[in-house]
N, C-alpha and C positions, 0 to 999 in steps of 0.2 A: 198877614191877614192871620186869625187865631180859628183853629179849626173846635168844635162842637161835635161831639161825637156820644151819640144816643143810644135806649136801647129801650126795648116795650118789655111788657107784661105784656097782662093776659087778655087786654085790649084790640080790638083793630085797628094795624096805622093810622086810619084818619083823626083817632081819637085827640093826638096830640101834636099833629101840625098847625094849630091855629098859633098854639105857643111858638116851636119849632121855625113858623114861618116868622114871627118878631122877631125870636132870638135872630133868626139869621140876614133879617133886612137892617141888623143894626152892626154889617158887616163882620158877621161868622159866616162860615162856612158851617152846614148841619147834615150832618148825615146821619139815615136812619133808617135801623139797620131790625129787619123783621126777624125774629127770633121762631126756631122750630117750636111750634106746638105752642108756641104763644108764649113761651117762657123761658125768659134769657139765662137760666142756668142751662139749655142746653143748646144753645151757644156763643158758649165766652169768648170764643175765640175768632169768631168771624171779625173781629176791629184787626186784624192780622194780614187780612188779605184787603182791604179798604187802604189802609197804611200803608201798605208794599205799593200801592197803586200810586197815590199821591205824594207827595215833598211837600210839609209844613214843618217850618222848623219845631212850633210847637202843638203838641197834641193835649185835648183835654177828655177825656172821659165823661160818662153822664148816665144818670136812668133817672129812675121813678118807681117809688117804693121797693117792691121785691128786686124791677130791672137796676134800683140804686145799689142795692145790696153787693148784687153779681157784678157792675160795674165797679166794687169797691173792692169784690176778689177776684176780679181782672186784673185791676189797676194795681195790688200789693203785688203780683207777681209780677210786673209792666212797667216798675215805677222810675226806671234808665229810659223810659219811651216814652211817657207822660211827660205833661206839666201840672197836670190837678186834674180834682175828681170835682164832680159839682154832685151833688146828693139833693134830689124832689121828692121829700119828707122817705128818707129811706137814712140806714146806718152802714159801718164799718162793719165787715165780716173780716179781715186780715190788719195786722199792723200796717200803716201806711207814712211813716217815719224813712222820713227820705231826704239829703240835703235838693232844695228846688223842688220840691211836692206841694204842694198845696190842696186843701180843701175845702168846697163851698158849701153848705148843707143851707138847704132852703127849704121852710117846712108854711104850715099853718096856725096859729095859734088857736082853733079849731077843729085841728087834726084828732079825728076821735084813736087811733095809735100813736098819742103822746109818752106815753112809754116806751116802746118798744122805741124811740128815735132815739131813745137817751140811751140807747146800747151801745158798750164797746168805746168809751170816753179815753180807752187808754188807745185807741190805734190809732187816733186823731192825731197830724202831723203838727209841728209847731206852729205851721204859716194855715190857720185854719178861722174859717171865718163863717158865723150863722147870721141866716135872715129870717126874722122871722115874721111870715104878713098876715098882719093883725085883721084880723075875721078871715081869713083863710082856713080853706079846709082840706080835709088826703083828697078826696077823688075830681078837687078841679084842678087840678093842675094838668089833666086830660079832658077831654070831653066825654066819656065815658054815663057819663048819668052816678047815680047816686054810689052808692058804696056802704054797702053792710057796717055799723060799727062809726060807722062814719059822727063825725061832731058836723051840727049845723053849720053852716058857713052864714056871716053876715055880710058878708061884700058877693058880688056877683062877679061870675067867675072869669069874664074880660077884665075884668079889675085882678083878677088874684094873676092871674098871668099876665098883665102887665106888667105888673108889681115885680111877677118872675123872671119875666127878661131885662127888665131893667136894673134886677138885681146878680144876672147875669152878665150881661153889658159890662156892670160896674166889674166888677170880680177878673173878667178879661183883662179888659182892659187898664187892670194895677198890677195884674201876671204877665202878661203875655210882651217879657222884653228879652 
């Protein structure tokens, strides 16, 4: 059974629970970690304690927005320990090239930060998949309300989160070998 590990950003823990519950219901174990001061940057190595407590064959790191950038930073320093990275509306911050390491990038077509999501393509590994959710925006990956500068979603939060969970499931099934 694959493991999906996620990080939290500035919002309260319940904001991502609906999406994570959907992912967990699809045969993936999900660990949601509270970050100091609600900023992933201050808790980069919290994943180490969780990994030391469980024995899975394949581990996947994930995050949303700044949490995705920090998950990418952490993953780059632990490429041998993880099978892949799932970025929700985020971008890589360090080189992720390694044998048997993959990246899934999911974002909404109405994301108000579209230019930011194109940052650092040189860091992406050969095994890279991009999934654009038509009508989705930045904030609807979570349940924390509107976000300044974000685009107006043309699909519901529920539809965006269902599409996200399905994309994650397909990615995990394809890569958990």
